One Martini backbone bead per residue (centre of mass of N, CA, C, O) as a GRO file, in nm:
protein
  335
    1UNK     BB    1   3.281  -1.768  14.521
    2UNK     BB    2   3.157  -2.099  14.487
    3UNK     BB    3   3.417  -2.248  14.385
    4UNK     BB    4   3.652  -2.441  14.284
    5UNK     BB    5   3.770  -2.579  13.975
    6UNK     BB    6   4.059  -2.607  14.112
    7UNK     BB    7   4.326  -2.795  14.260
    8UNK     BB    8   4.636  -2.732  14.399
    9UNK     BB    9   4.911  -2.956  14.449
   10UNK     BB   10   5.173  -2.852  14.689
   11UNK     BB   11   5.461  -2.975  14.777
   12UNK     BB   12   5.702  -2.909  15.051
   13UNK     BB   13   6.081  -2.913  15.093
   14UNK     BB   14   6.321  -2.702  15.110
   15UNK     BB   15   6.221  -2.445  14.885
   16UNK     BB   16   6.272  -2.133  14.917
   17UNK     BB   17   6.407  -2.024  14.647
   18UNK     BB   18   6.141  -2.132  14.457
   19UNK     BB   19   5.851  -2.096  14.579
   20UNK     BB   20   5.767  -1.802  14.498
   21UNK     BB   21   5.750  -1.861  14.184
   22UNK     BB   22   5.539  -2.083  14.210
   23UNK     BB   23   5.313  -1.929  14.347
   24UNK     BB   24   5.284  -1.694  14.147
   25UNK     BB   25   5.199  -1.881  13.901
   26UNK     BB   26   4.933  -1.953  14.037
   27UNK     BB   27   4.811  -1.665  14.100
   28UNK     BB   28   4.833  -1.575  13.767
   29UNK     BB   29   4.610  -1.728  13.668
   30UNK     BB   30   4.342  -1.715  13.439
   31UNK     BB   31   4.224  -1.915  13.639
   32UNK     BB   32   4.076  -1.797  13.941
   33UNK     BB   33   3.918  -2.068  14.018
   34UNK     BB   34   4.124  -2.136  14.288
   35UNK     BB   35   4.324  -2.371  14.470
   36UNK     BB   36   4.602  -2.395  14.713
   37UNK     BB   37   4.775  -2.677  14.839
   38UNK     BB   38   5.010  -2.646  15.092
   39UNK     BB   39   5.257  -2.895  15.179
   40UNK     BB   40   5.450  -2.915  15.457
   41UNK     BB   41   5.740  -3.140  15.510
   42UNK     BB   42   5.936  -3.032  15.738
   43UNK     BB   43   6.069  -2.774  15.713
   44UNK     BB   44   6.410  -2.593  15.759
   45UNK     BB   45   6.324  -2.339  15.636
   46UNK     BB   46   6.123  -2.080  15.472
   47UNK     BB   47   5.875  -2.225  15.342
   48UNK     BB   48   5.644  -2.186  15.549
   49UNK     BB   49   5.654  -1.870  15.558
   50UNK     BB   50   5.599  -1.826  15.255
   51UNK     BB   51   5.326  -1.970  15.240
   52UNK     BB   52   5.182  -1.803  15.458
   53UNK     BB   53   5.209  -1.530  15.324
   54UNK     BB   54   5.043  -1.605  15.066
   55UNK     BB   55   4.778  -1.668  15.233
   56UNK     BB   56   4.748  -1.380  15.340
   57UNK     BB   57   4.715  -1.244  15.058
   58UNK     BB   58   4.568  -1.531  14.946
   59UNK     BB   59   4.277  -1.725  15.009
   60UNK     BB   60   4.340  -1.960  14.794
   61UNK     BB   61   4.550  -2.025  15.007
   62UNK     BB   62   4.661  -2.334  15.173
   63UNK     BB   63   4.824  -2.455  15.482
   64UNK     BB   64   5.004  -2.751  15.553
   65UNK     BB   65   5.158  -2.856  15.858
   66UNK     BB   66   5.406  -3.113  15.878
   67UNK     BB   67   5.570  -3.363  15.940
   68UNK     BB   68   5.833  -3.558  15.844
   69UNK     BB   69   5.711  -3.816  15.590
   70UNK     BB   70   5.696  -3.746  15.296
   71UNK     BB   71   5.562  -3.729  14.983
   72UNK     BB   72   5.314  -3.922  15.001
   73UNK     BB   73   5.195  -3.811  15.255
   74UNK     BB   74   5.162  -3.516  15.150
   75UNK     BB   75   4.979  -3.585  14.914
   76UNK     BB   76   4.749  -3.716  15.091
   77UNK     BB   77   4.687  -3.473  15.258
   78UNK     BB   78   4.616  -3.279  15.022
   79UNK     BB   79   4.402  -3.445  14.880
   80UNK     BB   80   4.187  -3.433  15.113
   81UNK     BB   81   4.170  -3.100  15.090
   82UNK     BB   82   4.046  -3.104  14.826
   83UNK     BB   83   3.761  -2.949  14.629
   84UNK     BB   84   3.794  -2.978  14.349
   85UNK     BB   85   3.720  -3.161  14.058
   86UNK     BB   86   4.023  -3.082  14.016
   87UNK     BB   87   4.377  -3.209  14.030
   88UNK     BB   88   4.676  -3.015  14.036
   89UNK     BB   89   4.998  -3.052  13.991
   90UNK     BB   90   5.281  -2.928  14.188
   91UNK     BB   91   5.600  -2.777  14.217
   92UNK     BB   92   5.840  -2.578  14.405
   93UNK     BB   93   6.045  -2.558  14.126
   94UNK     BB   94   5.827  -2.447  13.943
   95UNK     BB   95   5.647  -2.313  13.643
   96UNK     BB   96   5.362  -2.167  13.533
   97UNK     BB   97   5.162  -2.114  13.294
   98UNK     BB   98   4.902  -1.899  13.283
   99UNK     BB   99   4.726  -2.128  13.093
  100UNK     BB  100   4.720  -2.404  13.215
  101UNK     BB  101   4.453  -2.456  13.371
  102UNK     BB  102   4.259  -2.365  13.144
  103UNK     BB  103   4.351  -2.576  12.931
  104UNK     BB  104   4.281  -2.824  13.101
  105UNK     BB  105   3.995  -2.784  13.162
  106UNK     BB  106   3.905  -2.773  12.869
  107UNK     BB  107   4.002  -3.059  12.796
  108UNK     BB  108   3.800  -3.200  13.000
  109UNK     BB  109   3.537  -3.078  12.895
  110UNK     BB  110   3.571  -3.181  12.591
  111UNK     BB  111   3.665  -3.477  12.734
  112UNK     BB  112   3.498  -3.687  12.938
  113UNK     BB  113   3.692  -3.949  12.900
  114UNK     BB  114   3.894  -3.807  13.062
  115UNK     BB  115   4.081  -3.843  13.359
  116UNK     BB  116   4.350  -3.694  13.242
  117UNK     BB  117   4.596  -3.420  13.217
  118UNK     BB  118   4.861  -3.284  13.056
  119UNK     BB  119   5.176  -3.163  12.939
  120UNK     BB  120   5.416  -2.977  12.819
  121UNK     BB  121   5.766  -2.888  12.841
  122UNK     BB  122   6.034  -2.691  12.997
  123UNK     BB  123   6.348  -2.709  13.047
  124UNK     BB  124   6.548  -2.601  13.337
  125UNK     BB  125   6.832  -2.483  13.277
  126UNK     BB  126   6.958  -2.491  12.954
  127UNK     BB  127   7.284  -2.490  12.982
  128UNK     BB  128   7.267  -2.762  13.186
  129UNK     BB  129   7.172  -2.957  12.978
  130UNK     BB  130   7.175  -3.258  12.878
  131UNK     BB  131   7.129  -3.463  12.608
  132UNK     BB  132   6.943  -3.661  12.771
  133UNK     BB  133   6.735  -3.442  12.850
  134UNK     BB  134   6.666  -3.338  12.564
  135UNK     BB  135   6.561  -3.613  12.467
  136UNK     BB  136   6.338  -3.642  12.679
  137UNK     BB  137   6.179  -3.393  12.602
  138UNK     BB  138   6.125  -3.473  12.307
  139UNK     BB  139   5.966  -3.725  12.378
  140UNK     BB  140   5.751  -3.599  12.561
  141UNK     BB  141   5.661  -3.366  12.340
  142UNK     BB  142   5.548  -3.611  12.133
  143UNK     BB  143   5.315  -3.639  12.328
  144UNK     BB  144   4.949  -3.585  12.215
  145UNK     BB  145   4.784  -3.845  12.322
  146UNK     BB  146   4.620  -4.105  12.453
  147UNK     BB  147   4.760  -4.313  12.268
  148UNK     BB  148   5.053  -4.225  12.326
  149UNK     BB  149   5.049  -4.271  12.622
  150UNK     BB  150   4.999  -4.577  12.610
  151UNK     BB  151   5.238  -4.654  12.411
  152UNK     BB  152   5.469  -4.506  12.627
  153UNK     BB  153   5.432  -4.623  12.927
  154UNK     BB  154   5.701  -4.840  12.919
  155UNK     BB  155   5.934  -4.632  12.881
  156UNK     BB  156   5.806  -4.394  13.039
  157UNK     BB  157   5.675  -4.139  13.178
  158UNK     BB  158   5.426  -3.977  12.971
  159UNK     BB  159   5.392  -3.774  13.223
  160UNK     BB  160   5.447  -3.493  13.383
  161UNK     BB  161   5.353  -3.467  13.704
  162UNK     BB  162   5.340  -3.145  13.734
  163UNK     BB  163   5.103  -3.161  13.483
  164UNK     BB  164   4.884  -3.306  13.637
  165UNK     BB  165   4.525  -3.351  13.575
  166UNK     BB  166   4.274  -3.474  13.796
  167UNK     BB  167   4.002  -3.627  13.877
  168UNK     BB  168   3.900  -3.647  14.191
  169UNK     BB  169   3.742  -3.915  14.221
  170UNK     BB  170   3.979  -4.083  14.120
  171UNK     BB  171   4.198  -3.991  14.315
  172UNK     BB  172   4.040  -4.096  14.564
  173UNK     BB  173   4.049  -4.389  14.478
  174UNK     BB  174   4.366  -4.423  14.435
  175UNK     BB  175   4.582  -4.245  14.512
  176UNK     BB  176   4.867  -4.259  14.694
  177UNK     BB  177   5.168  -4.471  14.708
  178UNK     BB  178   5.384  -4.696  14.877
  179UNK     BB  179   5.635  -4.896  14.663
  180UNK     BB  180   5.954  -4.815  14.580
  181UNK     BB  181   5.849  -4.616  14.357
  182UNK     BB  182   5.721  -4.390  14.157
  183UNK     BB  183   5.420  -4.230  14.229
  184UNK     BB  184   5.355  -4.116  13.947
  185UNK     BB  185   5.382  -4.367  13.771
  186UNK     BB  186   5.186  -4.538  13.939
  187UNK     BB  187   4.935  -4.364  13.880
  188UNK     BB  188   4.939  -4.389  13.566
  189UNK     BB  189   4.928  -4.695  13.542
  190UNK     BB  190   4.655  -4.726  13.705
  191UNK     BB  191   4.485  -4.565  13.509
  192UNK     BB  192   4.546  -4.742  13.259
  193UNK     BB  193   4.481  -5.021  13.382
  194UNK     BB  194   4.166  -4.925  13.425
  195UNK     BB  195   4.103  -4.775  13.122
  196UNK     BB  196   4.199  -4.492  13.126
  197UNK     BB  197   4.232  -4.171  12.998
  198UNK     BB  198   4.525  -3.987  12.891
  199UNK     BB  199   4.607  -3.657  12.834
  200UNK     BB  200   4.735  -3.393  12.618
  201UNK     BB  201   4.861  -3.071  12.610
  202UNK     BB  202   5.040  -2.936  12.323
  203UNK     BB  203   5.193  -2.754  12.556
  204UNK     BB  204   5.412  -2.537  12.723
  205UNK     BB  205   5.297  -2.522  13.073
  206UNK     BB  206   5.594  -2.608  13.199
  207UNK     BB  207   5.856  -2.526  13.405
  208UNK     BB  208   6.116  -2.762  13.433
  209UNK     BB  209   6.330  -2.837  13.678
  210UNK     BB  210   6.683  -2.904  13.652
  211UNK     BB  211   6.886  -3.088  13.902
  212UNK     BB  212   7.059  -3.210  14.183
  213UNK     BB  213   6.787  -3.156  14.379
  214UNK     BB  214   6.623  -3.350  14.267
  215UNK     BB  215   6.445  -3.616  14.367
  216UNK     BB  216   6.523  -3.800  14.121
  217UNK     BB  217   6.841  -3.770  14.218
  218UNK     BB  218   6.814  -3.875  14.537
  219UNK     BB  219   6.599  -4.094  14.526
  220UNK     BB  220   6.579  -4.439  14.522
  221UNK     BB  221   6.292  -4.454  14.383
  222UNK     BB  222   6.434  -4.324  14.103
  223UNK     BB  223   6.584  -4.546  14.008
  224UNK     BB  224   6.614  -4.744  13.743
  225UNK     BB  225   6.538  -5.015  13.878
  226UNK     BB  226   6.257  -4.909  13.981
  227UNK     BB  227   6.127  -4.867  13.709
  228UNK     BB  228   6.154  -5.158  13.619
  229UNK     BB  229   5.986  -5.282  13.850
  230UNK     BB  230   5.727  -5.132  13.767
  231UNK     BB  231   5.683  -5.235  13.496
  232UNK     BB  232   5.681  -5.539  13.564
  233UNK     BB  233   5.433  -5.526  13.758
  234UNK     BB  234   5.232  -5.419  13.526
  235UNK     BB  235   5.275  -5.642  13.314
  236UNK     BB  236   5.166  -5.867  13.499
  237UNK     BB  237   4.877  -5.728  13.524
  238UNK     BB  238   4.855  -5.742  13.206
  239UNK     BB  239   4.992  -5.869  12.940
  240UNK     BB  240   5.113  -6.120  13.156
  241UNK     BB  241   4.886  -6.251  13.336
  242UNK     BB  242   4.821  -6.544  13.163
  243UNK     BB  243   5.152  -6.593  13.154
  244UNK     BB  244   5.476  -6.734  13.149
  245UNK     BB  245   5.537  -6.669  12.847
  246UNK     BB  246   5.749  -6.462  12.634
  247UNK     BB  247   5.856  -6.215  12.409
  248UNK     BB  248   6.187  -6.083  12.350
  249UNK     BB  249   6.291  -5.764  12.226
  250UNK     BB  250   6.588  -5.738  12.325
  251UNK     BB  251   6.950  -5.753  12.463
  252UNK     BB  252   7.019  -5.521  12.613
  253UNK     BB  253   7.010  -5.348  12.891
  254UNK     BB  254   6.702  -5.326  12.902
  255UNK     BB  255   6.633  -5.622  12.854
  256UNK     BB  256   6.785  -5.745  13.079
  257UNK     BB  257   6.645  -5.601  13.313
  258UNK     BB  258   6.356  -5.689  13.249
  259UNK     BB  259   6.400  -5.995  13.266
  260UNK     BB  260   6.474  -5.993  13.567
  261UNK     BB  261   6.216  -5.867  13.675
  262UNK     BB  262   6.013  -6.079  13.553
  263UNK     BB  263   6.146  -6.339  13.687
  264UNK     BB  264   6.040  -6.256  13.976
  265UNK     BB  265   5.731  -6.329  13.851
  266UNK     BB  266   5.752  -6.589  13.647
  267UNK     BB  267   5.865  -6.451  13.380
  268UNK     BB  268   5.960  -6.595  13.059
  269UNK     BB  269   6.142  -6.635  12.778
  270UNK     BB  270   6.099  -6.819  12.488
  271UNK     BB  271   6.216  -6.576  12.318
  272UNK     BB  272   6.474  -6.389  12.139
  273UNK     BB  273   6.498  -6.088  11.969
  274UNK     BB  274   6.755  -6.033  11.716
  275UNK     BB  275   7.040  -5.879  11.529
  276UNK     BB  276   7.276  -6.003  11.649
  277UNK     BB  277   7.500  -6.221  11.506
  278UNK     BB  278   7.633  -6.345  11.781
  279UNK     BB  279   7.323  -6.451  11.884
  280UNK     BB  280   7.229  -6.601  11.657
  281UNK     BB  281   7.135  -6.941  11.737
  282UNK     BB  282   7.127  -6.901  12.030
  283UNK     BB  283   7.122  -6.914  12.392
  284UNK     BB  284   6.949  -6.753  12.668
  285UNK     BB  285   6.875  -6.906  12.933
  286UNK     BB  286   6.711  -7.105  12.716
  287UNK     BB  287   6.659  -6.876  12.492
  288UNK     BB  288   6.612  -6.840  12.182
  289UNK     BB  289   6.775  -6.675  11.916
  290UNK     BB  290   6.600  -6.462  11.690
  291UNK     BB  291   6.476  -6.339  11.421
  292UNK     BB  292   6.213  -6.158  11.312
  293UNK     BB  293   6.117  -6.353  11.080
  294UNK     BB  294   6.045  -6.597  11.292
  295UNK     BB  295   5.773  -6.504  11.417
  296UNK     BB  296   5.566  -6.620  11.210
  297UNK     BB  297   5.636  -6.935  11.320
  298UNK     BB  298   5.519  -6.867  11.591
  299UNK     BB  299   5.359  -6.880  11.865
  300UNK     BB  300   5.141  -6.669  11.993
  301UNK     BB  301   5.279  -6.415  12.203
  302UNK     BB  302   5.370  -6.205  12.411
  303UNK     BB  303   5.529  -5.886  12.357
  304UNK     BB  304   5.855  -5.736  12.440
  305UNK     BB  305   5.995  -5.425  12.360
  306UNK     BB  306   6.345  -5.367  12.467
  307UNK     BB  307   6.425  -5.052  12.332
  308UNK     BB  308   6.626  -4.808  12.269
  309UNK     BB  309   6.473  -4.560  12.102
  310UNK     BB  310   6.257  -4.429  11.879
  311UNK     BB  311   6.342  -4.557  11.609
  312UNK     BB  312   6.358  -4.852  11.674
  313UNK     BB  313   6.062  -4.862  11.781
  314UNK     BB  314   5.933  -4.791  11.509
  315UNK     BB  315   6.037  -5.039  11.352
  316UNK     BB  316   5.903  -5.250  11.534
  317UNK     BB  317   5.612  -5.164  11.509
  318UNK     BB  318   5.595  -5.207  11.203
  319UNK     BB  319   5.670  -5.510  11.203
  320UNK     BB  320   5.433  -5.603  11.382
  321UNK     BB  321   5.201  -5.506  11.227
  322UNK     BB  322   5.255  -5.671  10.976
  323UNK     BB  323   5.209  -5.946  11.159
  324UNK     BB  324   4.936  -5.860  11.347
  325UNK     BB  325   5.011  -5.682  11.577
  326UNK     BB  326   4.872  -5.530  11.880
  327UNK     BB  327   4.898  -5.265  12.050
  328UNK     BB  328   4.850  -5.361  12.401
  329UNK     BB  329   4.763  -5.677  12.331
  330UNK     BB  330   5.044  -5.816  12.204
  331UNK     BB  331   5.221  -5.543  12.260
  332UNK     BB  332   5.508  -5.371  12.389
  333UNK     BB  333   5.693  -5.090  12.472
  334UNK     BB  334   6.015  -5.066  12.612
  335UNK     BB  335   6.309  -4.930  12.847
   0.00000   0.00000   0.00000
């Protein structure tokens, strides 16, 4: 083998019950020219021993054992060890479809303009999924193009991080960073903010485990308010970079939270667009509340539509396009 076509970057901490299945799913990939960098972040269970046993059986696996320093440090250590031209993320409690890596490499080869590519997922175990998680899965699996990734980027992270495969030179340039919010979302927004295209293979190529032990349920960096802080920071670097005032569409829970986060950056709504009859004609913290029809008579300012639910966002997008707004340049949808 002249060298790996893809490096799988797999951090692990105390995941012995699920690690074996994750490693086996990497080993059985139809794309055999791979390496898997397993970074053990100070596990106190049998994770390190199981990873080393896999490496003894299969020389495509390499294990880095490190003191317990956290996920970002583990990712950075593993990233620097990757040799393939593409780095594919994987988590220790998930399972890859046998065709995952081959399909993603094919997508990147067919579209040289793509910086990275994800895939659709299937959450499991199914019987324990809440309706909220099922709705999230449906939303995530409806994203099927670079254009959809960009349009949905401020709703939630539009690509499940364990499915992400990134061209290594770009990942070396950007790296993972400790910011106080999710490192995966931060990376995707930096890729998009730099003008790169992120695609999606519209196949369920990862079984994505959900449960109470998921890092996203235990780590304060994954709390809702930290996602909101992340969105606000990137909106200020992008759509709202050169303005002090913007228009906010929606003042439910998501809109209120985003307004507070943007206020911390000195960005305040000149107007708030609402449908609620009890709010129309009033002012919220000095911002007049107007109906959508009044937008046509306002000076054009960047607009942030912060409304929960795919169907309300679809209607808002349609209304704004009719008024001549361009998504990504004049407005974004957030949640």
